[in-house]
C-alpha positions as CSV (number, residue, x, y, z in Angstrom):
1,M,-170.5,7.9,-110.1
2,K,-169.0,6.2,-107.1
3,A,-171.4,5.1,-104.3
4,Y,-171.4,2.8,-101.2
5,S,-174.2,0.3,-101.2
6,I,-175.6,-2.8,-99.5
7,S,-177.0,-5.8,-101.3
8,K,-178.8,-7.4,-98.3
9,Y,-179.5,-6.7,-94.6
10,S,-176.5,-7.6,-92.5
11,K,-174.9,-6.4,-89.2
12,V,-171.4,-7.6,-90.1
13,E,-171.0,-7.0,-93.9
14,K,-169.4,-3.7,-94.9
15,L,-170.7,-1.1,-97.4
16,Q,-169.5,-2.0,-100.9
17,L,-168.0,0.6,-103.2
18,I,-169.8,0.4,-106.6
19,E,-170.0,2.4,-109.8
20,V,-173.5,3.5,-110.8
21,A,-175.1,5.9,-113.2
22,E,-175.6,9.5,-112.0
23,P,-179.3,9.9,-111.0
24,N,-181.8,11.3,-113.6
25,I,-183.8,14.1,-112.0
26,K,-187.5,14.5,-112.1
27,E,-189.2,17.9,-112.8
28,N,-189.4,18.8,-109.1
29,E,-185.9,17.6,-108.2
30,V,-182.4,19.0,-108.2
31,L,-179.1,17.2,-108.8
32,V,-176.7,17.8,-105.9
33,E,-173.0,17.2,-106.1
34,I,-172.2,15.9,-102.6
35,H,-169.4,17.7,-100.7
36,A,-170.1,16.0,-97.4
37,S,-172.4,13.4,-95.9
38,G,-173.5,13.0,-92.3
39,L,-173.7,9.5,-90.7
40,N,-176.5,8.4,-88.4
41,V,-177.4,5.5,-86.2
42,L,-180.4,5.2,-88.5
43,D,-178.0,4.1,-91.4
44,S,-176.7,1.3,-89.2
45,K,-180.2,0.2,-88.2
46,I,-181.4,0.1,-91.8
47,K,-178.3,-1.8,-92.8
48,S,-178.9,-4.5,-90.1
49,G,-182.6,-4.8,-91.1
50,E,-184.0,-3.3,-87.9
51,F,-186.4,-1.1,-89.8
52,K,-187.4,-3.5,-92.6
53,L,-190.9,-3.7,-91.4
54,I,-191.6,0.1,-91.6
55,L,-189.0,0.9,-94.4
56,P,-189.1,-1.9,-96.9
57,Y,-186.2,-0.9,-99.1
58,K,-185.2,-2.6,-102.3
59,F,-181.6,-3.7,-103.0
60,P,-178.9,-2.7,-104.0
61,L,-179.4,0.2,-101.6
62,I,-177.2,3.3,-101.2
63,L,-177.5,4.5,-97.6
64,G,-177.0,8.0,-96.2
65,H,-179.6,10.5,-94.8
66,D,-177.6,13.8,-94.5
67,V,-176.1,15.9,-97.3
68,A,-174.4,19.2,-98.0
69,G,-173.4,20.1,-101.5
70,V,-173.9,22.2,-104.6
71,I,-176.7,22.1,-107.1
72,T,-175.5,21.1,-110.6
73,Q,-178.8,20.7,-112.4
74,I,-182.5,21.6,-111.8
75,G,-185.8,20.1,-112.9
76,K,-188.1,22.2,-115.0
77,N,-190.7,22.8,-112.2
78,V,-188.1,23.8,-109.5
79,K,-188.8,27.4,-108.3
80,Q,-186.8,28.0,-105.2
81,F,-183.3,26.9,-106.2
82,K,-180.8,27.5,-109.0
83,V,-177.6,25.8,-110.3
84,G,-174.7,26.8,-108.1
85,D,-176.7,27.1,-104.8
86,E,-175.0,25.6,-101.8
87,V,-177.7,23.5,-100.1
88,Y,-178.2,20.9,-97.4
89,S,-180.9,18.3,-96.8
90,R,-182.2,15.2,-95.2
91,P,-183.7,13.5,-98.3
92,S,-187.1,11.8,-97.7
93,D,-187.5,8.1,-97.0
94,F,-187.1,5.9,-100.1
95,H,-185.1,8.8,-101.7
96,I,-182.0,8.5,-99.5
97,G,-178.5,7.8,-100.8
98,T,-176.0,10.4,-99.7
99,F,-173.1,7.9,-99.5
100,A,-172.4,8.8,-103.1
101,E,-171.0,11.5,-105.4
102,F,-174.4,12.8,-106.5
103,I,-178.0,12.6,-105.4
104,A,-181.4,13.8,-106.8
105,I,-183.5,15.5,-104.2
106,N,-187.0,16.9,-104.3
107,E,-186.9,20.7,-103.8
108,K,-189.4,20.4,-100.8
109,D,-186.7,18.5,-98.8
110,L,-184.0,21.1,-99.5
111,A,-182.8,24.3,-97.8
112,L,-179.9,26.7,-98.5
113,K,-176.8,25.9,-96.5
114,P,-176.4,28.2,-93.5
115,K,-173.8,30.8,-94.6
116,N,-171.7,30.5,-91.4
117,L,-171.2,26.7,-91.7
118,S,-168.6,24.7,-93.7
119,M,-170.0,21.8,-95.9
120,V,-168.8,19.3,-93.2
121,E,-170.6,21.2,-90.4
122,A,-173.8,21.6,-92.5
123,A,-173.9,17.9,-93.4
124,S,-174.0,17.1,-89.6
125,I,-177.2,19.0,-89.1
126,P,-180.4,18.0,-91.1
127,L,-181.5,14.6,-89.6
128,V,-180.8,15.4,-86.0
129,A,-182.0,19.0,-86.1
130,L,-185.3,18.0,-87.8
131,T,-185.8,15.2,-85.3
132,V,-185.4,17.7,-82.4
133,W,-187.6,20.3,-84.1
134,Q,-190.4,17.8,-84.7
135,A,-190.1,16.4,-81.1
136,L,-189.8,19.6,-79.1
137,I,-191.8,22.1,-81.2
138,E,-194.4,20.0,-83.1
139,K,-195.1,17.2,-80.6
140,A,-194.1,18.7,-77.2
141,N,-195.0,22.3,-77.9
142,L,-192.2,23.1,-75.4
143,K,-192.7,26.4,-73.6
144,K,-190.7,28.9,-71.7
145,G,-190.4,27.8,-68.0
146,Q,-191.1,24.1,-68.7
147,K,-188.7,21.3,-67.8
148,V,-187.3,18.9,-70.4
149,F,-185.2,15.7,-69.9
150,I,-183.0,15.0,-72.9
151,Q,-181.3,11.5,-72.6
152,A,-177.7,11.0,-74.0
153,G,-176.9,14.7,-74.2
154,S,-173.6,14.3,-75.9
155,G,-175.0,12.4,-78.9
156,G,-176.0,13.8,-82.3
157,V,-179.7,14.5,-81.3
158,G,-178.8,15.4,-77.7
159,T,-176.3,18.2,-78.6
160,I,-178.9,19.9,-80.8
161,A,-181.9,19.3,-78.5
162,I,-180.2,20.9,-75.5
163,Q,-179.5,24.1,-77.6
164,L,-183.1,24.3,-79.0
165,A,-184.7,23.6,-75.6
166,K,-182.6,26.3,-74.0
167,H,-183.5,28.7,-76.8
168,L,-187.2,28.0,-76.1
169,G,-186.7,28.9,-72.5
170,A,-186.9,25.5,-70.9
171,T,-184.9,24.1,-68.0
172,V,-182.8,21.2,-69.5
173,A,-181.7,18.1,-67.7
174,T,-179.5,15.5,-69.5
175,T,-177.5,12.3,-68.9
176,A,-173.9,11.8,-70.1
177,S,-170.5,10.7,-68.8
178,E,-168.8,13.2,-66.6
179,K,-166.1,13.9,-69.2
180,S,-168.8,15.5,-71.4
181,F,-170.2,17.8,-68.7
182,A,-168.2,20.9,-69.6
183,M,-169.3,20.7,-73.3
184,L,-173.0,20.2,-72.4
185,K,-173.0,23.0,-69.9
186,N,-171.6,25.2,-72.6
187,L,-174.4,24.1,-74.9
188,G,-177.0,25.2,-72.3
189,A,-177.7,22.1,-70.0
190,D,-178.8,23.0,-66.5
191,I,-178.8,19.7,-64.7
192,L,-176.2,17.1,-65.6
193,I,-176.5,13.5,-64.5
194,D,-173.6,11.0,-64.8
195,Y,-175.4,7.9,-66.1
196,K,-172.5,5.7,-64.8
197,T,-172.9,6.7,-61.1
198,E,-176.4,8.3,-60.8
199,D,-179.9,7.2,-61.4
200,F,-181.9,10.0,-63.1
201,E,-185.1,8.7,-61.6
202,T,-183.9,9.7,-58.1
203,V,-182.8,13.2,-59.3
204,L,-185.7,14.4,-61.5
205,K,-189.4,14.8,-60.9
206,D,-192.4,16.6,-62.3
207,Y,-190.9,17.0,-65.7
208,D,-193.1,18.3,-68.6
209,V,-191.2,16.5,-71.5
210,V,-188.8,13.6,-71.9
211,L,-187.0,13.0,-75.2
212,N,-186.2,9.3,-75.1
213,S,-183.4,7.8,-77.2
214,Q,-182.5,4.8,-75.1
215,D,-183.9,1.3,-74.4
216,T,-187.3,0.3,-73.1
217,K,-186.2,0.1,-69.5
218,T,-184.9,3.7,-69.6
219,L,-188.2,4.7,-71.3
220,E,-190.2,3.1,-68.5
221,K,-188.2,5.0,-65.8
222,S,-188.7,8.2,-67.8
223,L,-192.5,7.9,-67.7
224,R,-192.2,8.0,-63.9
225,I,-190.4,11.4,-63.8
226,L,-193.1,13.1,-65.7
227,R,-195.8,15.3,-64.1
228,P,-199.4,14.1,-64.8
229,G,-200.2,15.2,-68.4
230,G,-196.5,15.2,-69.3
231,K,-195.2,13.9,-72.6
232,A,-192.6,11.2,-73.4
233,I,-191.5,11.3,-77.0
234,S,-189.3,8.4,-78.1
235,I,-187.1,8.3,-81.1
236,S,-185.9,4.8,-80.4
237,G,-189.3,3.0,-80.2
238,P,-191.4,1.1,-79.6
239,P,-193.5,2.5,-82.6
240,T,-197.2,2.9,-82.0
241,P,-200.4,2.2,-84.0
242,E,-200.7,6.0,-84.5
243,F,-197.3,6.0,-86.2
244,A,-198.3,3.0,-88.4
245,K,-201.4,4.9,-89.5
246,S,-199.4,8.1,-90.3
247,I,-197.2,6.1,-92.8
248,N,-200.1,4.2,-94.2
249,A,-198.6,0.9,-93.1
250,P,-200.2,-2.4,-94.2
251,W,-202.7,-3.9,-91.7
252,F,-200.3,-6.5,-90.4
253,V,-197.7,-3.9,-89.6
254,K,-200.4,-2.0,-87.6
255,I,-201.1,-5.1,-85.6
256,V,-197.4,-5.8,-84.9
257,L,-196.7,-2.3,-83.8
258,S,-199.8,-2.3,-81.6
259,L,-198.6,-5.4,-79.9
260,I,-195.0,-4.3,-79.4
261,S,-196.0,-0.9,-78.0
262,S,-199.0,-2.1,-75.9
263,G,-196.9,-2.5,-72.6
264,I,-195.5,1.0,-72.7
265,R,-198.8,2.6,-73.7
266,R,-200.6,0.8,-70.9
267,K,-197.9,2.0,-68.4
268,A,-198.1,5.6,-69.7
269,S,-201.9,5.6,-69.4
270,K,-201.8,4.3,-65.8
271,L,-199.5,7.2,-64.9
272,G,-201.6,9.7,-66.7
273,V,-198.9,10.7,-69.1
274,D,-198.7,10.7,-72.9
275,Y,-196.4,8.4,-74.9
276,S,-195.6,8.9,-78.6
277,F,-193.1,7.6,-81.1
278,L,-191.3,9.9,-83.5
279,F,-189.8,8.9,-86.7
280,M,-188.6,12.2,-88.2
281,R,-189.6,13.2,-91.7
282,A,-187.8,15.3,-94.3
283,D,-189.0,18.9,-94.4
284,G,-187.1,21.7,-96.3
285,K,-189.2,24.5,-94.8
286,Q,-188.4,23.4,-91.2
287,L,-184.7,23.1,-92.3
288,Q,-184.9,26.8,-93.5
289,D,-186.2,27.8,-90.0
290,I,-183.3,25.8,-88.5
291,S,-180.9,27.6,-90.8
292,K,-182.0,31.0,-89.4
293,L,-181.3,29.8,-85.8
294,I,-177.8,28.6,-86.9
295,E,-177.0,31.9,-88.7
296,K,-178.0,33.8,-85.5
297,G,-175.7,31.6,-83.5
298,V,-178.5,30.0,-81.5
299,I,-177.7,26.5,-82.7
300,R,-174.2,25.3,-83.5
301,P,-173.1,22.0,-84.9
302,V,-171.0,19.6,-82.9
303,V,-168.8,17.5,-85.2
304,D,-166.8,14.8,-83.4
305,K,-164.8,13.5,-86.4
306,S,-164.7,13.8,-90.2
307,F,-163.5,10.9,-92.3
308,S,-162.6,10.7,-96.0
309,F,-165.1,9.0,-98.5
310,E,-162.8,6.0,-98.7
311,Q,-163.0,5.6,-94.9
312,I,-166.8,5.3,-94.8
313,N,-166.9,1.8,-93.3
314,E,-164.5,3.0,-90.5
315,A,-166.7,6.0,-90.0
316,L,-169.9,3.8,-89.7
317,E,-168.1,1.5,-87.2
318,Y,-167.2,4.6,-85.1
319,V,-170.9,5.7,-85.1
320,E,-171.8,2.2,-84.0
321,S,-169.3,2.3,-81.1
322,G,-171.6,4.6,-79.1
323,R,-168.6,6.8,-78.3
324,V,-169.5,9.7,-80.6
325,K,-169.8,13.2,-79.2
326,G,-172.1,15.1,-81.6
327,K,-171.9,13.9,-85.2
328,V,-169.6,12.0,-87.6
329,V,-169.3,13.2,-91.2
330,V,-167.7,11.9,-94.4
331,N,-165.9,14.6,-96.5
332,L,-166.0,14.0,-100.2
333,K,-164.2,17.2,-101.3
């Protein structure tokens, strides 16, 4: 099969097109013929080596964390799926590789594709929707009547987070450029802040939850808009010792993460707010719950652009440009 891989960490080198054997499936896995693959900033960060401390991958490495496709083969212990099922997934860490024609995926990471979505739309959903679900439902326990600040509302995570937060009954504030305001209002945002001309810290106060996806300076400002006891959940770091423990990281990684997050944890503690880092995990059951919301029309995908498989490097460059509204997808079929 054809696949795009990297042979070392690099910011500048492009993904290389290679020929590799189709994956052999284990007894709890299915083989998925890939119809579409979503691209994420995470692919770029792994490619450049930014996560090598917490995700020590071996080379050559096929990147790609989002997939929609059709099952062509099932392992002998697979119970929930059959050949011919249209599925989508965010495969678990160390089992990624959706920039290819086929992938083996554990059935616990898989869900049936929402019936009302195309393959391209479905491939845009898993990683960002699971990130949002785990941030707002698991970690924040966001409730009706609460106030949530979602940074970078027009991005892949932001567009889904606004919709889920609104569904949960929260008041939603977000930052974006003014040209995205109409789209974000349509998704459910209540308070729109133009990050080019306004400072969110002067507009927002006593918030219950912040979903941080920006730099440390923005995170520090975000802590100050929370009410006492409020929660700041960051998907862009810095990672915490609790996170290191949750992934069974080696002792030296725990020490490094403790050091790099000590400043922000100290500031949060002084303000009486809670800081946590979220690195989303694969979860087919949560993805099934997300599918139900998509089929009810509660959540809809926002796809900025779809590229052909041959244009994958161009697609990744577009993701890295920071101009994407929603998600970028590579269409294989």
